[in-house]
N, C-alpha and C positions, 0 to 999 in steps of 0.2 A: 317518427321522425323530428318532432319538435323537441322532444327530450335529447335526441341524438345532436340536433344544432347546438342547443344551449350548452351540453357537455362539451363539444367542441370548441364553442366559443370561449368557455371560462378556461379551458386548458390552454388555448393558444394565447389568451390574455396574459398569462404568467409567462410563457417563454416564446412569444412570438419573435422576440430579437433574435432568436437563433437561426431565424430564416430571413431576416430582413435585409443582411448584408448583402451587396453584390455578388451573384456567384461568379462573376468575371474578375473579381479582385486577383491580382497576381500573388504569387506566393512571396515574392520579393523583388522589390524594385530599388534602384540606386536613389530614387527620390526619397526614399524613406530616410535618408541620411542628409537630405537639404535641409538647412537651417530654416529656409522660408517655408517650405512644406512643413516642418515639425511645428513651427510656431502657429501655423494657419489650424494645426490639430489640436491646440491647447483648448479643451471644451471648457475649462474652468480655472481661474486663478483665484486663490484666496492670499490674504495679507492678514498677519497678525498685527496686534496694536504696535508691536515693536518693528514690525516692517518685515518679519521674515515670512517667507513664500512657500506656498503648495501648488503645484501645478498638475493638473488632470490632462492625459492624452489619449484621446479615442481615435480610432480608424486609422492606427499607424500599423502596429502588428496584424499581420493576417491571422485568421483563425488557424490555418493550418501551420504556420510559424511558431504560434503558441501552443499547439497540441504537441509538435515535434520537440521543442524546448522542453515542455512538461515530460515526455517521455526519456528524454536524455537524463534529467535530472533524478528522475526516479529509477531507472535502470542502470545506470553509472555506479549506484551505491544505494545501500538498504537505508531503510528509515532508522534513525536513532531516537531514543527517549532521552532529552537532554537536561531535563530540569534537575534541580539539586537533590542529592540524597546523602543524609546524613551518616551513612554507614559507609559509605564510599568517600574517603579523605582525598583521593589523589586528585587533583585540579585537572591533570592532563587528560584524565579519562573522557571527558565531556566536550561537547561542541555546543556552544551556547552564547547568545548576544544580549540575553537579559530581558526579553521582550514578554517572557512568559509562554510563548509557543512551544508546547512540550516536543513537538516531533519536526525532526529537521534532516534534511539531506544535504550535506556541504558539499560543495564543488570547488574546483580549482580556478581562482579569479584570474589567474594568467592564463590558462587555456581559454576560457571563456570570453576573454578580451577580444580574441582573434575571430570570433563567430561572427555571424549576421546578426543575432540578437544583441550580443554585446556590443556590436558597433553601432545598432540602433539606440541602445541605452545612453551610450556615450555621447552620441550626437545629440540625444534630447537635452543632457546636461550641458553640452557645448551651447546648444541654442538659447536655453535661459540663463546660463551664467554669462552670456556676452551682454545681457541686460544689467548685470552689476559693474558698480564704477570701479576701475582698476585705477591704481597707482600709476602716473604715466613714466616712473622710472622703474616700474616693475614689469616683467614679462607676464603675458597671459598665462594664467594658472593652467596646468594641463592635468585633469582630473583622470585617474586611471583606478580600474576595479580592484578593491583589495578583499572583498569579501562577498559571496554569494552562497544562497542556499533555496531550496525548496522547503516549503513549511505546510504542514497539515493542521488546521484548527477544526476541533469538533466539538460538539455540544458538551455542556460541563466543564470544559477546560476553563482556566482562570488565569488570564493575560493580565499583564501589569503596564503601567505607565512608564515609557521609556524614551531614552534619546540616545542616539548614535554616537554622539559626542558631546563634552561638556557645553555648557550655555554660553553663548558669547553675546554681546551689545551690539557689535558692529555688523549692520546689515550690508556694508559694502564689501566686507571680507568674508567669504563663506569658505570654509577648508574642506568641507565635506558635504556631499549630497547622497541620499537615500533614496530607494525606490522598490516599490513593489508592483509585481505585474500578477494579474488575477488569472486562474486557468480554469476555473470551474465553469464548464458550458453552460449548465442549467442551473442556475440560483435564482431563487423567488424572494419577492419582497418581504415576505413573512419569514424567511430564513436568517435574517439579520446578517453579520457578517461584516459590518462596515468599518471603515477605519476613521478613528477621530483624531482631530489635531488640537493640542491644548495652547493656551496662552502662556507665557513666560512665567508669570507671577505664582509662585507656589501658593499664594493664598487667595488666589483668584482662579479657582478651576473652571474655567470658561473654555468652551470648544469654539474655535473660529472656522474650524472647517470639518466636513464631514463628506465622505465619498463612499458611494455604493460601489461594490464589487463586481462591476459587469465583467464579463470574459474579455480578455486581450486589453483591458485597460490598464494604462500604466500611471500611476503616482508618484510624483517626486517632489521631494522636499529637503530644505535644508536640515541636514542631520542633527542639529543641535535642537530641534524643534521636538516638543514632547509628544509622543504619539499611543494610541492604544487601538489594538485590533479587537473589534468585538466579535467573541465565539458565536457560532450557530445557534439558532434557537433550540430548544429542548426537543421540538417537534421535527427537526431537521436529522434526518438518519445518515446522511453523506457528510464526508469531511470536505472542509473548504480547503482547497490546494492554491498555494499562491507562490510566487518566487520572488525573493528579496535579493537585493544587490547594494551595495554601499560604495561609493567611489571618494578618492581622498586625492589631495592635490600635493602634499607635502612628501617629498621624496623620500625621506627616510621612514615616515609612517608607511607609505607604499610598501618599501623593502621589508620593514618589520612584519607588517600583517601577512604579506605573501610567504615570507620565510616561516611564521609560525604555523600557516596553513600546511606548508610543506612537512614541518616537523611531526604534527598530529597524523598527517595522512602515512608517513613512513612508520610512525608507532602502531598503527592500525595494522598496516601491511606486515610487518615484523610479527605483530601478537597471532595474525592470522596462521603463520607458519609454525607457531609453537604448539606442542603435543596439548591435549586437553587438559584443562586447568586442574591442577593439585599442587601442594605444597610439599617442600622437602621436609624430612624429618618424620615422617609418617609411615607405619608400617604398610608396605606394599601389599602384603597378603594376609589381613588381620583374620585370627581366627573369631569367627562370630557365631554365636548360639542365636540364630534367628528367633527361635521360640520365646526366649528370654524377651526380647523386645516386642512381641505382639500385643497389642493392648484392647483388640475388638476384631471381631469376624462376624459379618452377617450374610444372610443369604436372601434371596428373592424368592418369591412363590414359583417361579419358572426354574430355579436352581442356580441362578448367576450369585457368584460370591464377592465379597469385598473384604479385604483384610488391611489393619491399619498397625503401623509400627512406628515407634519412636527411638530416637537416639541409635540409628543404624550407621551413621557417618562420623567420623573424627570431625569435631566443631571446625578445625582449622581447614580441613577440605570442604567443609560446608561453606565457610566464610569466603573461601577462594572463588568457590562456583558462583556464589551469589555476587561477588565483586566483578567478575569476568562478565557475568550476564548482564549488568546493570552498566558496565563501562563500555563493553564492547559488543554487546547485542546488536545485530543489524535485523531490524524486523520488517517482515513482509505484510502488508496492509491489505485486507480484504473486507470490504463494507458490503459486499453482496449479500442480499437475504434471500434463504430459500427455506424450505419446509423441513430439510433434515440435519442442517448444520447446526453448529454450537452456538454461533454468532460472535465467537471469538474473534474481534477484528485484528489483533496485534500479536504476530507469532514470530519468533526469531529461532532459526534454525541452526542446527549444530552438525558436523560430520560425523557419521555413524561410526567411520574406521577410526578416528581419533577417540571416540568414546570408548569403544572396546578395549582400546589399549590403556585406558585409564583405570584408577583404583575403584573409580564408582561402578563399573561393569560387573566385576567379580560378586559385589554384594548384592547389584540389582539382580543378577542371575541367581544367586543362591536363595534370594527371597521368592522368585519365581519358581524355583524347583522345589521350595518349602510348602508352598501353597498348593501345587498343581500335581507333584509328584513325577514331574519330568524334567530333565535337565537339557533338553535340546533347544530351548528359547532362544533366540537371538533378536537384537533391535533393528527396527526398519526405519523409525522416525525418532529424531531426538529434536526436542524445541524447548523454547520457553514462552509460556502463554503469558500476556500482559493484561490485567482487566482492571479497570477503572470504577469508580461508583457510579457513574452515569451509562456504563455499559449495559445491554439488556442481552445476558447470555440464555440459551435456552437448552431443554432436556435434547439430548440425542445420543446415539448409539456410536462406538469407536469403529465398529466393523463395516466394512463396505458390503459384505455378504452377510444375510441372516444366519446366525447359529455358526459363523466360521470361528475357528479355534484362534484366540487372539486375546491378548492380556496387555493392559496399561498400567504403567507405574508412574505415579504421581510424588513428587518431592516439593514440598512448601518452603519459600525462600525469604519470608519477611520476619525479621527479628522482632521480639517482644511483641507478637500478635496477642490480642485478647478477644474475649468473645464477643465484647461489644464493637468489635470491628466487623463483624459478620465474616462475609467471605468465605462462607462454607462450601465445601463439594457435596452437593446433594444426589442422593440414589434414590430412585422410585420402581414401583412396581411398572409394569408393561401397560398399566391403564392410565398413564400419565397423560394421554390424550382425552381422558373422559372426565365428565364432574365427578366421577367416584374414585379420583386418582388418590394414590397411598404411597407415603414415602416409607423407605426402608431404613435409611440412616442419614445423617449428615455429619461429615468430617470437619471439625474446625482446622484451619490451615497454621498450626503452631510450627515456629522454626524447626526445621530438622524433620517434621514428621513425614511419614510416607504412607500412601496407601495404593494398592495393587488390587484390580480387579478385573472381570471378565469384560472383555469389551462389547458383550452383547448386554450388559446391564446399563438401563437409561440412567444418565447422570447429567448434571450441569455443575459447572462452577460458577457459584453466586457471587456478585460483585461486593466490593468492600462496603462499609458505612459511608454515608455522605460526608461525615467529619473526618473520615481518616484522610491524611494528608498526600497520599501518594498512591501507586498503583500496587496491585497484588500480582506478586510473581509466582509462577508454578514451574517447576523444570518436569517435563513430560517424556517418558521414554514408552514407546510404543512396541509391543514385542510380537513378533510371528512364531509359529510353532516350531520353524527350524529355520536354518539360515538359507536354504536354498529358498524356502517361501519368502523371507524376509527380502532377499536381494531383489526378487521379482517386484514386492512392493515398494522398494527403493526406486526402482526405474519409474514408477507410478508416480511417486512422490515429487522426484526431480522433473518430471514432465509437466507438473504443474507452474514450476518456476523456469521453464525453456524459454527462450526468447524467438523460436521459430515463429510464432505468431506476430511478433515484432516487425521479423524481418519481412513477412507480408504486407504488414501497414505501411512500413516504409516504402516498399514497392509501389504500393497504391499511392502513396503520398507524392513520390517524385515522378510517377507517370501521368497523374491529373490532379493537382493540388484542389480545384475546384469541385472535382467529384469526390475526391477524399473528405473535404469539408461537408458536403452535402450529406453523405453515408455515415460520416462520424457523429453529426448532428442527430441524425435519424436514430443511430444505434444510442446516443445518450438518452433521448426523448423515450426510446422503447424501454432501456433499462430502468428508467424513472418509474414509467409506467408499470413495468412488471413487478417492482419493489413493491408499489402502492397495491398491486393486487394480491401480492403473497401476504402482506400486512392484513388485508380485508379478510383472506381466506383464514389466517391464523386467528384473527378475533371472532369469527363464526364458531369455532371450537368445535369441529364435527367429532362424531364420536370414534370414528376409525379414519386411518390414513387412506383406506380406500374410497371413502366417501368424499375425500377431498379431491381426488382425482376425478371421479364421477362427475362432481359439481362443477369443476373448474376447467376440465379439458374441453377447448373449443373443437366444434366438429366443423370440417370445412364445408363451405356450399357446393357451388356448383364447379369449383376448380376452373373458374374462368380467368380473364386477362387479370384483373385487381387481384385476385387471391394468389395467382401465380407470382405476381410481382412482391406482395407481402411475403411470400414464402421465401422468395430470393433474398428480401431484405432481413427477414429475421431468421436466420440461420444456425443461431443457437439452441441447444436442446434443453428443456427443463420438464419438471412435474408440472408446472403451471403455464398454460399457454395463454396469450394475452387474449382478453375477451373482444368483443364485436366492436364495442365503441373505441377501444383502444387502438384496433387495428385500422380502424377508419380514419384515425387523427394520422397514424404512420403513413397510412395511404395519400392523404392529403399533403403530408410534408414530401412524399416522394413526386407527387405531380408537380408541386410548386418548383422541385428542382428540376423537372422534365426528365425523371429517371423512368426507365422502362425494363422490363425483364430481361431484355437482351444486354442492355448497357450495364446493368447491375451485374449479371453473370460474366460478362466479359471482363469487368472490372476487377471481380473477386476470382477470376479463373485461377486455379492453382491452390485454393483454400478448401474448395468442395471437391470431393472425390467421386461424387455420384450425380448421375443426371436426374431428370424427373421421373424416369422410370425404375430409379434404384439401379441403374446398371452401371458400371465402371465406364468413364468416358474413354474413347480410343486414345486421345492424346495424352491421357494420364497413366496408362499402363507402361510398366516398366518390366524390363528384364530382370533377371536377378542379379546380373552382373551391373545393372544401371546405377547410377550414383547421380546425387543432386550437386550441382556445382553452379554458383551463383556468379564467380569470376573466374577466368583462366589462371590468373596469379595466386589464386587462393588454393590451398589443400583441399581435396574433395572431401564431402560430408556424405557419409551414407546415411539413408532414411533409417530412425531409430529403430522402427518396428521390424524393419528387415534385418538389421544387425543384431538385434536381441534374438530373432528367432534363428539366425544363423549360428549364432553362439550357443544358445540352449541346445541345438542339435548337435553342436560340436562337443559340448561339457557333457551331455546327457544328464546325470543326476550328481555331478562333481560340483558341490557348492563352491568349493576354494577356486575351481576354474572360472565359475561365473562371477566369483569376487575380483578375480584379476580382470575380467572383461569390463565390469563394473567401474574399476578404477579409470581404464583407458575412456569409458564412456564419460565420467565425470569430467575427466580432463578436457574432452572435446568438448562439453557444454561449457565450460570456462573459456575455451577459445572462441566458441560462437558467440558467447556473451561480449568477449572483448571485441569481436568483429562488429557485433551489433551495435555496441557503444560508440565505435569508430564511425561506422556508417551514420549515426545520429549526430555525430559531431559534425559531420561533414553537411550534413542538411541543414543544421540550424546556424 
């Protein structure tokens, strides 16, 4: 018991701030816009030698509003890698403001100006700008939002010293304010991530203000002040998520910046409607002798194969693919750690239907037929994987079911690659989890090189060398044995990006913001403890995967009241179950928030389909013709699983028929996403 108490005390010391705020805080109050209230919430004020100010606001934006804003910025547009790429010369292809943060998701400043969070930010600026001396013959300046984006900063990133506008020496005239709002709920002191503000003198690099990244904290400063966002520590696996905004007072600047955003948004929308990238003047159906391009073939002891090819594609198409991927790739961020994933955290998806209509697909299919002797292969997942030097990728299989018939085709997209840059794709025997592990082959990712392999082959994409100046891009095509199987898999892939779970979160947030806050914080801590436990399991290096499960699976005790409460809170399924100490900590947080089993189940009703006995709840049973409908003014939405089953029964083994349904399904998912974005916008 003594050890348990010490562990709980140490853990709580790192993130007790998650539970210290009053659970009775309102989601949004009009007083949040009151200048007197806002001035009372300035927890720190810093002044440079030249008189420039930095303000820190605490306890203004509620936790629930912070998380809703973060969700909106994340869902409304994918993440983009915005750093300079010397092989892409078009300046219109990137969104960046120069501070060195590589991952950003830009949003519409005009739209955000009319939201609750936008109004709070503007009210903060109005409150502090009233302290500045104005010329009596001038009208007070009206600051309007001109730029806003969410950003993810991760270990190993290299940020730059930056100011939003050119330096000026008149402290009585401020033309622009910048701000950052921190949204990472669990951030420890040794994770770094602070923001530093520098004096004006270039020869005197002194920091006059440094601010810690507390969740919901807003830091506001004169945009001409130079700042540096400190990346997370190497030991911090999670990305630091922040939201930046800039406000200008000059009407011409406001108009110009907002028009610039609209132009780039329209450019991306137009590009999304175009066919899969290819260039004109290239033979649409090249006669390719695949055998002449084969440079290596290897087999594992279990019989899995890999084959390496060079120069399969016309360089003009290859360049077009790389340019498109770098300029317009919208990435999905996944920093969850488990025992079987590849731990690739940045993945940009592409439409299968567009890909199969491009010149790339006939070549990929010809290669697949050449190595397998079958011509029925069909893609179900098209993506670009981005890996940096500080990433830690892991050995894995590409199949969901052992011995499933599946292949993966990789195409490397980094020009002028050399062996010194590392970045190999490594293939190992199935003893890779043992001290006697053996490599089968490693493939150097030369530009335009391709490797195709059995999905059951253990492999890993190694990160590039520490001195490599950018990310490693790999275009990946996963192939199912035939079109029908591929379509079934596409439904599963699309389910990962569905906004259905977001809709449930929105319902919870709107119904009871305080309870949403409590359960969200508990889930954040549980996720952190789970990641730490997975790390510990990996470090132990057990001989077999089965021994991992035997060692780490937690056996329920007497099934008492506390155990049922934990079961209701920790509803996710995984191969690693939280150990006793972690579960006790979660229980302590739940009791602090006065949560019990009935309250949790009532609050999350609709997300779980089974009760404690594993039987379907009566109020969740649906007739075959029953539909889900959140709003009578909206078109009805049929449950995904029920719709798929209905179409499978109708189409039988007709893959083209199922493909038609898939097209309808994807359109519905887009509509549901638009609805979710709209609902999130209404919340914030």
